[in-house]
ROGU-314068 format. One record per residue (C-alpha): residue number from 1; x, y, z. Coordinates in steps of 0.2 Angstrom, whole numbers, m for minus. Layout:
<keros>
  resi     c1     c2     c3
   NUM      X      Y      Z
...
</keros>
This chain:
<keros>
  resi     c1     c2     c3
     1    m86     m5     99
     2    m95    m10     84
     3    m93    m27     76
     4    m95    m21     59
     5    m78    m23     49
     6    m80     m5     43
     7    m89      9     53
     8    m96     24     44
     9    m99     40     52
    10   m103     58     47
    11    m96     73     57
    12   m104     90     57
    13    m94    105     52
    14    m96    123     58
    15   m107    127     43
    16   m118    112     45
    17   m111    102     31
    18   m103     85     34
    19    m86     76     34
    20    m89     58     30
    21    m79     45     40
    22    m74     27     36
    23    m65     17     50
    24    m57      0     46
    25    m63    m10     61
    26    m54    m27     62
    27    m39    m22     73
    28    m36    m40     79
    29    m32    m44     60
    30    m22    m28     59
    31    m37    m21     49
    32    m33    m32     34
    33    m44    m29     19
    34    m57    m42     16
    35    m69    m44      1
    36    m83    m39     13
    37    m74    m23     18
    38    m72    m19      0
    39    m90    m22     m4
    40    m95    m10     10
    41    m83      4      7
    42    m85      5    m12
    43   m103      9    m13
    44   m102     20      2
    45    m89     31     m6
    46   m100     32    m22
    47   m114     38    m11
    48   m104     51     m3
    49    m97     57    m19
    50   m115     61    m25
    51   m120     69     m8
    52   m119     88     m9
    53   m118     89     10
    54   m102     79     11
    55    m87     91     10
    56    m73     78     12
    57    m70     60     17
    58    m59     54     32
    59    m51     37     32
    60    m44     30     48
    61    m43     13     57
    62    m47      6     74
    63    m32      3     86
    64    m15     10     86
    65     m5     m5     78
    66    m11     m4     60
    67    m20      7     47
    68    m21     m8     36
    69     m8    m22     35
    70    m13    m28     18
    71    m26    m39     10
    72    m34    m54     18
    73    m22    m66     11
    74    m28    m81     22
    75    m45    m79     13
    76    m35    m78     m4
    77    m26    m94      1
    78    m43   m103      3
    79    m49    m97    m14
    80    m33   m105    m22
    81    m34   m121    m13
    82    m52   m125    m11
    83    m63   m132    m25
    84    m74   m118    m33
    85    m64   m105    m24
    86    m55    m97    m38
    87    m69    m85    m42
    88    m68    m77    m25
    89    m50    m73    m27
    90    m53    m66    m44
    91    m68    m56    m37
    92    m56    m49    m23
    93    m43    m42    m35
    94    m56    m35    m47
    95    m66    m26    m34
    96    m50    m21    m24
    97    m43    m12    m39
    98    m60     m4    m43
    99    m60      3    m25
   100    m42      9    m27
   101    m46     18    m44
   102    m61     26    m36
   103    m51     33    m22
   104    m37     39    m34
   105    m51     48    m45
   106    m62     54    m31
   107    m66     72    m33
   108    m69     77    m15
   109    m54     77     m3
   110    m50     61      5
   111    m39     62     20
   112    m30     45     25
   113    m23     45     42
   114     m9     31     39
   115     m4     28     57
   116      4     11     61
   117      7     m3     48
   118      2      2     31
   119      6    m12     19
   120      0    m20      3
   121    m18    m17      1
   122    m17     m4     14
   123     m5      6      3
   124    m17      4    m11
   125    m30     13     m1
   126    m19     26      6
   127    m10     30    m10
   128    m26     35    m19
   129    m31     48     m6
   130    m28     66    m10
   131    m21     70      8
   132    m10     56     14
   133     m5     58     32
   134      9     48     41
   135     15     49     59
   136     29     44     70
   137     22     27     71
   138     19     24     52
   139     27      9     45
   140     25      8     26
   141     30     m7     14
   142     26    m17     m1
   143     33    m34      5
   144     25    m46     m8
   145     42    m54    m13
   146     41    m64      3
   147     24    m72     m1
   148     26    m76    m20
   149     16    m61    m26
   150     22    m43    m32
   151     18    m25    m27
   152      0    m23    m35
   153    m14    m11    m30
   154     m7      2    m42
   155     11      0    m36
   156     16      0    m55
   157     10     18    m55
   158     15     25    m38
   159     32     16    m36
   160     37     22    m53
   161     34     40    m46
   162     46     40    m32
   163     63     49    m34
   164     77     40    m43
   165     75     21    m42
   166     69     20    m24
   167     52     12    m31
   168     62     m2    m39
   169     72     m4    m23
   170     56     m4    m12
   171     48    m17    m23
   172     63    m29    m24
   173     67    m28     m6
   174     50    m25      3
   175     60    m12     14
   176     50     m4     28
   177     48     15     27
   178     45     27     42
   179     35     43     40
   180     49     53     35
   181     54     41     21
   182     36     41     15
   183     36     60     14
   184     53     60      5
   185     48     47     m8
   186     31     56    m11
   187     21     41     m4
   188     14     53      9
   189     10     71      9
   190     11     77     27
   191     19     71     43
   192      9     75     59
   193     11     68     77
   194     m2     55     81
   195     m7     63     97
   196    m13     78     87
   197    m26     68     77
   198    m41     73     88
   199    m35     92     86
   200    m34     90     67
   201    m52     82     67
   202    m58     96     78
   203    m51    110     67
   204    m58    102     51
   205    m75    101     59
   206    m74    119     66
   207    m70    126     49
   208    m83    135     37
   209    m83    125     21
   210    m96    134     11
   211    m89    145     m3
   212    m72    138      0
   213    m62    125    m10
   214    m63    110      1
   215    m45    104     m5
   216    m38    120      1
   217    m47    119     18
   218    m40    102     21
   219    m23    108     15
   220    m22    123     27
   221    m27    113     42
   222    m15     99     39
   223     m1    111     35
   224     m5    120     52
   225     m2    104     62
   226     12     98     51
   227     22    113     57
   228     18    109     75
   229     25     91     72
   230     41     96     64
   231     52     92     79
   232     44     74     80
   233     49     69     62
   234     63     56     62
   235     78     54     51
   236     74     47     34
   237     85     32     30
   238     80     33     12
   239     85     51     10
   240    101     47     19
   241    105     32      8
   242     97     39     m8
   243    114     39    m18
   244    118     21    m13
   245    100     15    m17
   246    102     23    m34
   247    119     15    m37
   248    115     m3    m32
   249     99     m3    m43
   250    108      4    m58
   251    110    m12    m69
   252    103    m18    m85
   253     97    m35    m79
   254     87    m41    m64
   255    101    m54    m60
   256    115    m40    m59
   257    103    m29    m49
   258     99    m43    m36
   259    118    m47    m35
   260    122    m29    m31
   261    109    m28    m18
   262    114    m45    m10
   263    132    m38     m8
   264    125    m25      4
   265    116    m38     15
   266    131    m43     26
   267    133    m25     33
   268    125    m15     46
   269    112     m2     46
   270     95      1     36
   271    101     m4     19
   272    109    m20     24
   273     93    m25     34
   274     82    m20     19
   275     92    m31      7
   276     93    m46     18
   277     75    m50     14
   278     81    m56     m3
   279     88    m72      4
   280     70    m79      7
   281     62    m70     m8
   282     53    m79    m21
   283     63    m78    m37
   284     47    m78    m47
   285     41    m62    m37
   286     58    m53    m40
   287     56    m57    m59
   288     38    m50    m58
   289     43    m35    m49
   290     56    m31    m62
   291     46    m33    m77
   292     30    m25    m70
   293     38     m9    m64
   294     48     m7    m80
   295     33    m11    m91
   296     22      2    m82
   297     34     16    m82
   298     24     26    m95
   299      6     19    m92
   300     m9     28    m85
   301    m16     23    m68
   302    m30     14    m77
   303    m18      5    m88
   304     m8     m1    m73
   305    m23     m7    m64
   306    m29    m17    m79
   307    m12    m25    m81
   308    m11    m29    m63
   309    m28    m38    m64
   310    m21    m49    m77
   311     m5    m52    m67
   312    m14    m55    m51
   313    m27    m67    m58
   314    m12    m77    m65
   315     m4    m77    m48
   316    m20    m86    m41
   317    m17   m101    m52
   318      2   m103    m53
   319      5   m110    m35
   320     19    m98    m30
   321      7    m86    m21
   322     m2   m100    m12
   323     15   m108     m7
   324     21    m91      0
   325      5    m89     11
   326      6   m107     17
   327     24   m105     23
   328     21    m88     32
   329      3    m89     39
   330     m5   m107     37
   331      9   m119     42
   332     20   m105     48
   333     36   m115     45
   334     44   m101     36
   335     51   m113     23
   336     43   m109      7
   337     47   m121     m7
   338     48   m110    m22
   339     46   m116    m40
   340     64   m111    m44
   341     78   m110    m31
   342     86    m95    m40
   343     84    m83    m54
   344     98    m92    m64
   345     87   m108    m64
   346     71    m99    m70
   347     64   m102    m87
   348     59    m86    m95
   349     43    m94   m102
   350     37    m96    m84
   351     37    m77    m82
   352     31    m74    m99
   353     15    m83    m95
   354     11    m72    m81
   355      9    m57    m93
   356      0    m66   m107
</keros>
């Protein structure tokens, strides 16, 4: 196996043109996205965009556990706690969002095989792809409330495009989605069994692309294998509990919404499990989620990413994000000391400053 953090390949198709491949290749780190990986992937995508021989791009990962479990937040912790480190954290967010925007606006088809864990920065990559595939092993989430951050990587755009108020629910709880949930919420396009992956690749490579719309070629192949996978699709808890999710997120204030969510946490089942994460969540993160998602409702993708760059850069300097990472991954005591113990205690000027 290559020791490069991203492996690039080109597969020949039936007519001699090429499908470009980018494989995230740090499985021991659950393919978490580092600044080095971003700096490899962005220029390579730009080259493929200009190469007339490349018909489509295929994004995948090494290993079965994770497509990408998020950004390399341990490196971000170092950037926040070491002298002269702040510039690296700022560079990470700036270049990550540039990559996300490039994927969202890429003219050629990008297929993202989102098997395993897809969280945080992994969602940022996947959500921009033109053809987002999930499997029976997919686990999607934006769990930033537990580390003192907020759903970024264009989440202000894609969570606002989910049905009803599911995006707000996902942002405030960090709830995990399965493949069926991802398709129902519009966060994925196709559900295909993971054991059919090699067959999907073989069929794409067998096709004659010349003179055809490449997006249509990809769509027809994925549709074919989606039909074969119908029996493997699990139940979607989000679909099952859709009315309840909309009911408990229907309030005029964050405090009222969080109280309604917490009332469900003592029960059993998927919704109760999802809302139990609120007990350990950063109150600052909850306030950032609420304000960011409401404030981005009518923004373009570019406007959202511009807002997120300001917000994430502020998060690097405020201490809450560093404390969340410390408790989870550095000291691993699972006892974050948040700046405010509750939403009721929080000074509104504290949140205002994040957005200034």
